[in-house]
N, C-alpha and C positions, 0 to 999 in steps of 0.2 A: 817449747813443749818439754814435758818432763820425760824425755826419752834420751838414750844414748846418742842414736843417730836419728835424723828426720824420718818420719813416715809420710806417706801420701794421705792426707785427711780424706775421709770418706766424703765429707761435706765442707763447704766453706760459706761463711755468712758475709754478704755483701751490703754495705750501706750506700743507698742510692743517691748520694750528694756528698759534698765535702764533709770531713768528720764531725764538725761543730754545728752543722746545719740539721735541724729536724728533718727526717725523711724515713722512708720504709727500709727495713732490713729484709734481705731475702736469703734463704739458706738453701743452697742448691748442691747436687753432687759435684765434686771437685771436676771430674772430666767434663761435665756439662758447662761448668764455669769456664773451663779453658776453651771449650769449643766456641762459646758465646764471645769470649774475649777475642780469639783469634779471627772469628768471622767479622768482628767489629773493628779490629785494628789493621788487618791486612786484606789483600785481594786473593780470591781463590785462583785467578789466572796466573799468579806468579809462579815461577819455577818451583818444583817441589822441594828442592834443597833450601831454598830461600823460606819457604813455608815452614819447613821443620826447624830451621834455625830460630826463626821468630817464636814458634811454639814453645821451644825449649826455654828461650829467654823468658817468655810469659809464665811458664810453669815455675821456674826457678824464682822469679820475682814474687809470684803469689805465696810460694812455699816460704821464702824469706820473711814475709809479713806474718804468716802463721807460725813459724818456728820462733822467731823472736818475740812473739806476742806484741807486736809493734803497737797495735790499737788497744788490745786488752790491757796492757800494762799502763795505759793512759786513762784508764777507767771506761772505755767504750765497750759495747757489747756486740761487737762485730770484728771480723778478721781483716777486712780490706774495703775501700771504697771503690766507687765507679768513677771518680773524678780524675781525668787524664792528667791533670797539673801534677798529682802526686801519686796516683796509682795507675791503673789500666782501664780500658774501656770496658763496660759491661752493659748491655742493653736488655733489660727484662723482656722476655718473650721476644728477643731479636731473632733474625734468621740465621740459621746455621748451615753452611755450604757442605755438600756431600763429601768432597775430597778432603776438607779440613776435619770433618767429623771422623772420617776414616784414620787420617794420620794421628789425630788425638787419641783415639782408641788404641792405637799401637804404641804411642810414646808418652801417654799421660803420667806414668810413674817413673819417668827418667828426669834427671835435672842436672844442674851444673854446680860444681863446687871449685874453689881454689884447690889445687893439688896439696895434700896434707892438711886441709881443713875439712870440717864437718857440715857447718851450716850451708844451706842452699845459697848460691850467689845471688846477691842483690843486683841482678841483671838489668840495670838501667838501660831504657832505649827510648828512642824518640823517631819521628818519621824522617828526618834527614833531609827534609825539603822545606817545611815551614819552620820547624824547630830543630835546633842542634843540641847535642848533649856528649857527655864524655863516654857513653856506652855504644850500643848497637844503633846503626842507622837502618830503619826498615827498608827504605827505598835502595839504600847501599847494598843490602843483601841480594837484591835482585841482580844488580850488576856483577856482584861476585859470583852468584850462582851461574850467571850467563857465561862466566869465564871458566866454569867447571869446577868450582870449589864445592866441596861437600858441607852439609850442615856444620859439622864439627869444625872444619877448617875456617868457615865463615865466622863461627863463634870465637875461635882463637884470634882471628884478625882483629875482632873488636875488644875482646876481653883479656887478650894476652895468651901466650903459650903455656901459661902456668895454670891452666884450667883443666879439670878432669870431668868425667861424666858418670853419675850414678845410674845404673840400669835396674829396672825391675824392682824398684823399692816397694816395701810392703805397704798395703793400705789398711788403715785402722781409723777408729772413731777419733775425731778431733776433741780431745779431753783438755780443758783448761789446766795449766800446771798447778794452780792453787787448788787443793782438794777439799777445802772447807774446814780443816782442822789446823788451828793455830799451833805453832811450834814454840816452845818454852823450855826453860831449863828442866832437863829430865826426859824431854823427847828424844827419840832416837829413830835412826833409818836413813834412807837414801835422800830424802829431801833435806835433812840436817846437813849432810855432807855437801850437797849442792850449795846451800846457803853459805856454809863456811868458805867453800872455794870462791864463791862470787864475791863475797865481802872481802877476801884477801886481795882479789884483783882490783876491786873498787879502791881499796886502801893505797894502792900505788898512785891513784890520782887525788885521793883524799888522805893524806898521811895522817891526819888526826885519828883516823880509825885504827884501833890497835890490830896488829897482826894476830891471827888465830894460829897457834903453834900446833895444836893436836887435830890434825885433819882426819878425824874419824867420824862415825855417823852418831856421836852423842852430843846433845845440846848442853854444853857445860857453862860454867861461870864465865870463862873468857869469851865464849861465844855470845853470851848475853851482854857482856860489857861492849863488845864490838857492835851489837845490834843497837844498843842504847846510844853510842856515839853516832851511828849512821842515822838514826831517827832524829837526833838533835840537829844534825847538819841540814836534813831534808824536811824540817819542820813537821814531823810526825810526833804522835804521843810517845814519850819516852818512857817505855814500860818493859823494854827488853824482850818483848813477845812478837814473833813474826806472824801477825794476822794477815788479812788479805791486803790491806793498804800497804804495810811494810813489805810483804812478799812481792807485790807488783812493783813497788818503788825500787827494790833491789834489783829486779828484772829489767827494768827501764834504765837505771844507771849502769848496770853491768853491760848491757847492749850498747849503750852509748859510749862508755869508755873502751870497749872492744872494737867499736865501729861495725857492728854485726849487720847494720842496715845501710852500709856504705859499700860502693864499689871497690873501695881500696882499703877496706877495714882490716884490723888485725886478725879476725877470725878465731875460730875454736879448733884446737887440735884434738885428736882422738883421745889422748892421755888426759886432757882437761875435762872430758865429758864422760869417759868410762866410769862405770858404776861399780862400786864395791858391794853396795846394799841394793838389792833389787825388790822392787815392790811385788813382783810375781815370783813366788818361791817354788822351786821344783828340784828335782834329782840333779846334784852336782853344784848347786848354789851354796855359798858359805857366807858368814857374816853375822853381825849382830842381830839382824832381823831373824836369822835362823836360829840363833841361841834363844831369843825370846819365844819364838814358836815352840821350840822344843821344851822349854821350861813350862810354858802353859799347858802344852799337851801332857807333859809328865805329871804335873800337878792334877789336872782333871782326871787323868788315867788312875790316880790313887783311889778316886771315888767311883769310877766307872770301869769295872775290870775288862769291859770288852775293848778298851783302848790298850794296846800293848805298851809295856814300859819302854822308854827310850832314854839314852844318855844325852846330856847336854854338851854337844861338841862344837857347835856352830857350823857343822857340815851337813848338808841335806842329803843323807843317804837312804838306803832301802828301808832302814827301820823307821826313819821319820816319815817316809812316803807311806808305809803301811800304817802308821799311827793317823796319818791324814785320811787314808781310806777309811779307816774304822770310824773317825769323827764325822765324816761325810755320810757314811752309812747310818750312823746313830741319828743324825739329825735330818735324814731325808734329802740330802743334797746330792747333786751329781757327783759321782765317784770318779774323779779325775787325778787325785794325788797332787794337784797343783793348788798353791795357796795364793789366791789374787787378794786384793784389798778387802773385798766383801767377807771372804772366808776368814781372813785374819782378824777382822773386827768381830766376827762371830765367834770365833775361839776365845778372843779376849772377853767378850761379854759373858760367855759360859764361865770362863775363869772367875771373873769378878762376882758373878752369882754364886759360885761355890764358896769363895771367900767370905761373902757377906753371910752365908749360913752357917760358917764355923762357930763352934761354941767358943766363949772367952778362953784366952790362954791355951788354945788348942796347940798340941805338939803332935807331929807324926813323923813317919820315916823321912818325909820330905822336908819337915821343919816349918818354921815361921813362913808364911806366904809372902812372896815378892809383892811390893806395893804396885807394881804395874808400869812404873816408869823409872828410869835410871836415877840413882841418887848421886848427886854431884856436889862439889864444893859450893857453899852458899846455902845449901838446904839445912832445915832444922827439923826436930821432931822425933817422934818415937821410933821410926824407922832407922833413923840415923843412930839413936841411942842403942838399939838392938845390935846394929852392926859393930859399933864401937866396942860393945861388951864381949861380943863373939871374937873380935880381932884380939882383944886383950887376953881372952882365954887361949886362943891359938899362939899368941906370942909368948905366953908363959912357958910353952913347951917347945918353942922354936926359936933357938938362939938367932939373933940377927934381925928379928921382926920387932919393930918398936911397939911399946905400949902408949896408950893415949888416955886423955880424960874422957870419961864417959858422961858428956854433958848434953848430948842431943844436937851439938852444933857441928857442921861439916866444915870444918876450917882447914887450913894448910897442913896441920900435923895430922889430921884424919886422912887427908888426901895422900900424904906421904905414906902412911900406914897401909892405905888401900893399894897404892902403887908397889910398895914392898911385897904385899901379899900376891899381887898379880905376877911380879917377877918370880916369886918363889914357886908359884904353881905352873908358870909358863904361859900366862895370859899376856894379851896386848896391855901394856901399862898405861892405861888411860887415866888412872886416878879416879874413876867412876865406878859405881856398883850397878851392874846390869844383872839380869837374871841368872847368867852363868856364874858370876862372882857370888851372888847371893846364896845360890845353892851350894856352892863350894865351901863358903864361910859357915853356913848354918850346919851342913852335914858334918864338916871337920870339927867345928866347935862343940856340937852334940856328942861327938865319939871321943872327946878328951877328958 
């Protein structure tokens, strides 16, 4: 899932057969699913600590399937099956025992992790009587509980002393990680950073994939090249665009090389999944998404005086929040001061509408309008030409900044000029032109 740490999905979709066998899918509340599984897998007469240990294993197993998008990355439209050879038992309309229901209500948002890891443990289990496995023995938990072991100690007995427990995890909608918008050169944000990190890890196992050096939220030329090589290796259309098929193939291969769906997998550390660019923007957030938000609001505000002017800093402070308040009020939206994906898209829609209505060769205090996506190496066209011209104007009065050909082609020399300008004004030297760079270049160029 596209989150820093796992959530408890409000619902889970179960396929009532093996994954490749046509059958009904049922979507049920996650806690009801666990109650059904527990009532199908174990006996209500077992010692309570044995029941709790089994339920925690069942929760973690299901969450691992959801978090790694084990089935959805394979093209299926469900999260888990009810086939006990590969998943865990689920009987539609099956009986749920009262004591199991009570325990699940108490612990359904707790799960197991390897210490120092993020993803829910692939808590493999078997009955320990007819079938044996490397994980938990269901009947063995009864013996251990009768010896006085707690549920946590039972789980450590089977899964090792290097496990920890997450308690009271938040519950939220189970949203597929692919949001329906293809990523390509010029795209920016959290998902771009995620794809870069995952491709770099995959490249350790598939060294033909070039390493991406600039781990920021901008989809640049080196990202496009890495995507193309990945697509060629895995028989996808080689277009350098991360659409749904490429997105989920990356997820599938990444989970495989990391062993995220294995009991002894490599796992994910917090540093690997922490987010610099956050889809929901609010007070205190910073990054390229915030820069873009500020630019769009500042440009819209030039034409709508009820939006207060804001600087483009990349930090979401009170001024940005007030501008968000004003935008939400102007368009009859809930006044929260928080920018989720839907509000961000609305702001971009309004920005694009304003740009379309501008007269030819429009100039204002804000200057030429930002084209709406990052300009990176490999791009061509009028936007590149405009930036090259402005960069030359600036370089003429700033010793040390290079001049470049104004040819509308964003090649290595233009990238070097952009990087030099970013270093000059104290921006992150990405070599790509985002809304913050665009505004600085245009405003400085117009004032020389």
